C-alpha positions as CSV (number, residue, x, y, z in Angstrom):
1,M,18.0,-171.1,10.7
2,E,17.6,-169.9,7.1
3,I,16.8,-166.2,7.0
4,M,13.5,-166.7,5.0
5,Q,12.3,-169.0,7.8
6,V,13.4,-166.4,10.4
7,I,11.3,-163.8,8.6
8,K,8.3,-166.2,8.3
9,D,8.5,-167.0,12.0
10,Q,8.7,-163.3,13.0
11,I,5.6,-162.5,10.9
12,E,3.7,-165.5,12.1
13,N,4.6,-165.0,15.8
14,N,3.7,-161.3,16.1
15,D,0.2,-160.0,15.5
16,I,1.5,-156.5,14.8
17,L,5.0,-156.3,13.4
18,L,6.8,-153.3,12.0
19,Y,10.0,-153.7,10.0
20,M,11.7,-150.3,10.1
21,K,14.9,-148.4,10.1
22,G,15.9,-147.8,13.7
23,S,13.7,-148.3,16.7
24,P,10.3,-146.8,17.7
25,N,12.1,-144.4,20.1
26,Q,14.9,-143.6,17.6
27,P,13.7,-144.0,14.0
28,Q,16.6,-143.6,11.5
29,C,14.6,-142.3,8.5
30,G,11.7,-140.0,8.0
31,F,9.4,-142.7,6.5
32,S,10.0,-145.0,9.5
33,A,9.4,-142.0,11.9
34,R,6.1,-141.2,10.2
35,T,5.0,-144.8,10.2
36,V,5.9,-145.6,13.8
37,Q,4.2,-142.4,15.0
38,A,1.0,-143.5,13.3
39,V,1.2,-147.0,14.7
40,M,2.0,-145.7,18.2
41,E,-0.9,-143.3,18.1
42,C,-3.3,-146.3,17.7
43,G,-2.3,-147.4,21.2
44,Q,-1.6,-151.1,20.6
45,K,1.6,-152.9,21.5
46,F,3.6,-154.0,18.5
47,A,6.9,-155.7,17.7
48,Y,9.5,-154.2,15.5
49,V,12.6,-155.3,13.7
50,D,15.4,-152.8,13.0
51,V,16.5,-153.7,9.4
52,L,19.6,-151.5,9.8
53,S,21.0,-153.8,12.4
54,N,19.7,-157.0,10.7
55,Q,21.4,-156.9,7.2
56,D,20.1,-160.4,6.3
57,I,16.6,-159.4,7.0
58,R,17.0,-156.0,5.2
59,S,18.3,-157.7,2.1
60,N,15.8,-160.6,2.0
61,L,12.5,-159.2,3.3
62,P,11.8,-157.3,0.1
63,T,11.9,-160.6,-1.8
64,Y,9.8,-162.4,0.8
65,A,7.2,-159.6,0.9
66,N,7.3,-158.7,-2.8
67,W,7.6,-155.1,-1.4
68,P,10.8,-153.2,-2.1
69,T,10.9,-150.6,0.6
70,F,10.9,-150.0,4.3
71,P,9.1,-149.6,6.6
72,Q,6.7,-152.5,6.3
73,L,3.8,-153.1,8.6
74,W,2.5,-156.7,9.0
75,V,-0.7,-157.4,10.8
76,K,-1.9,-161.0,11.4
77,G,0.6,-162.3,8.9
78,E,-0.5,-160.0,6.1
79,L,1.5,-157.1,4.7
80,V,-0.5,-153.9,5.1
81,G,2.0,-151.6,3.4
82,G,4.6,-148.9,3.8
83,C,4.7,-145.3,5.0
84,D,2.2,-143.7,2.5
85,I,-0.4,-146.5,3.0
86,I,-0.1,-146.5,6.8
87,A,-0.3,-142.7,7.0
88,E,-3.4,-142.6,4.8
89,M,-5.1,-145.4,6.8
90,H,-4.2,-143.5,10.0
91,E,-5.8,-140.3,8.7
92,K,-9.0,-142.1,7.8
93,G,-9.2,-144.0,11.1
94,E,-8.7,-147.3,9.4
95,L,-5.4,-148.2,11.0
96,K,-6.6,-148.0,14.5
97,A,-9.6,-150.3,13.7
98,L,-7.2,-152.8,12.1
99,L,-4.7,-152.8,14.9
100,D,-7.4,-152.9,17.6
101,E,-8.9,-156.0,15.9
102,A,-5.5,-157.6,15.6
103,A,-4.2,-157.0,19.1
104,P,-4.4,-159.9,21.5
105,A,-6.8,-159.4,24.3
106,E,-5.2,-158.2,27.5
């Protein structure tokens, strides 16, 4: 499958998706670590993609998203933003509200 279609499918098939460097348990950069901590503190399950182990995604996602850096948080198919935006939303309580609304009912 073409990589742009793979990215599109990942975004469409996961209500909360974080493209990051490393994994939630072992982030590989400070920005990913700050972002994943903020997302995890909101308490919702989320999917993630390690862009360091997926070179095709790492090189094509910035074009797809029109966003040059990682991490990238996607919620319900929409790019929310990167580390600074997520951290600011978390501090204001906006991130939890967004993720609670997006999370599938248990």
